[in-house]
Residue, then its C-alpha position, 0 to 999 in steps of 0.5 A: x880310327x872312327x871310334x877315336x874321331x867320335x871319342x874326340x868329339x865327345x870330349x869337346x862336348x864335355x869340355x863345353x859342358x864343364x865350361x857352362x857350369x863355371x868349371x872353366x873361367x868366364x872371361x870378358x863379361x865386364x865387356x857386355x853392352x859396349x858395342x853398336x850394331x849388335x844386330x850384326x851378331x844375329x846369325x844368318x842361315x838356318x844350317x849355321x843356326x842349327x849348328x849353334x853358330x859353329x860354322x866358321x869351318x863349315x861355311x861352304x854356302x852362300x851364308x858364307x858371306x856373313x860367316x867366313x868369306x874365305x868359304x865362297x870358293x868352297x861352294x864350287x857352284x853359284x848359289x842364291x840363298x834367301x833366309x827369314x828369321x823370326x827373332x825374339x819379341x816380333x823382330x824379323x831379320x831378312x837375308x839375301x845373299x849371292x855367290x858367283x864362282x868367277x873361276x875355279x880359284x875365285x868366288x865373288x859374292x853380294x848380300x844384303x840383310x834387313x831387320x825390322x819390326x812394326x811401327x811402335x807408338x810415341x809415348x809421352x808422360x801424358x800419353x803413356x799409351x801413345x799420343x797417336x804418332x808412331x816411330x820405326x826402328x830398323x838395321x841394314x847390312x849390304x856389302x860384297x865379298x870375294x875369295x881366293x883359293x891360293x892353293x888346293x888346301x888354303x883359301x882367304x876372303x875379305x868382305x866390305x859392308x855397309x851397316x846402318x842403324x835407324x831409330x825414329x830420327x836418329x841415324x848412324x852408319x859406317x863401313x866394316x870389314x870381315x877377313x877369313x881363312x879356310x885351310x884343309x889340313x890334309x888329314x882325312x877331312x879335318x879343316x881349320x878356319x878363322x875369321x875376323x868379323x865386323x872390324x871398323x872405326x867407332x859408330x855413333x848417331x849423326x848430328x847433336x842433341x841439346x844436353x841440359x846442364x846446371x848453367x843451361x843447355x849446351x849442344x853436345x855430339x852423340x857418343x860413339x862405340x865400336x862395332x861388335x868385333x868378333x874373332x873366331x877359330x874353328x875346326x870341322x871334321x867328318x866323324x863317321x861315314x858309311x854307305x849313305x850315312x855321314x856325321x860331321x862335327x864342328x867346334x869353335x871358339x869366339x872372342x867377341x870384344x864386347x862380351x865373354x868368350x864362348x865355345x861352340x859345338x855343332x853336328x850334322x847328320x847327312x843321309x845321301x846328301x838328300x836329308x839332314x839333322x843338325x844339332x848345336x850346344x853353345x857353352x858359357x851362355x845363359x840363354x840359348x845354349x841348345x839349338x836343333x834344325x833339319x834340312x832337305x836337298x833335291x834337283x829340279x830341272x838341273x837346279x839344286x834346291x835346299x830347304x832348311x829349318x832352325x829352332x832356337x829355345x831362349x829360356x826367358x825370351x821364348x824361341x826363334x825360328x829361321x827358314x832358309x832356301x838355297x838355289x845352287x846352279 
């Protein structure tokens, strides 16, 4: 049976490779670039990033506030997670999340994420290298999550979050929802999960601007765009377990409203719950197809400490690194 499970995972991997090479249709490319608040698409947590983002059915830590709120009650303990992402072109993303197990069937969480980079000089037609002034850009997301275990196999969750984006004097914000489900099938360790993230009304900058027309200038409101709503469906299962060794595989289908559908594959090798090696493959993606990472977990005075690292290579945009520290108690 172990060989059959490994064979099934290899079939998923080959299917993803076939999709990436165009043997399967690439649907939704015409939707690219049609959403606002695209920073919400940046994955949170080094463990999830190292697995290529195939995490909706693996979300059993405090980063579940981002991936699938139904996973909050899968943790079993209170947890605080701090994450730092060295994103592309000197952009940094910080994330802080906390999950509290109110009861055995109810989990609550709170989180805040902040994307930022250094101030940039203001350039003009006559000062192409800067006129002495600077402007800033940053994104903020903050919210609360709740998860309910309705049976010993099924849980559901919801996240309410406030998002804000600011560029110089322009600012826009709104309230979005995430919904998630998590189901243990009863067949070995197979679990299936689904989530809808970033659901809400269109968002646009506040205020107006002067639009130049042939007859003069008119005051015009800024255009609004929908948030990057994403539907995900995934499954995860332990493929091999013997003594101190455990290999888990995960597969996930993404349906974004502002881009093409894509398939994600991830795997995690665990040795005695102490050391972890991870890898991921993102099919149907032009950049960042392969991801890698590692982690360690140890106990210090009753507190479970976790350190995770993820590396992602972008062919034309260098690479990104993410570091995550978790504290379970």
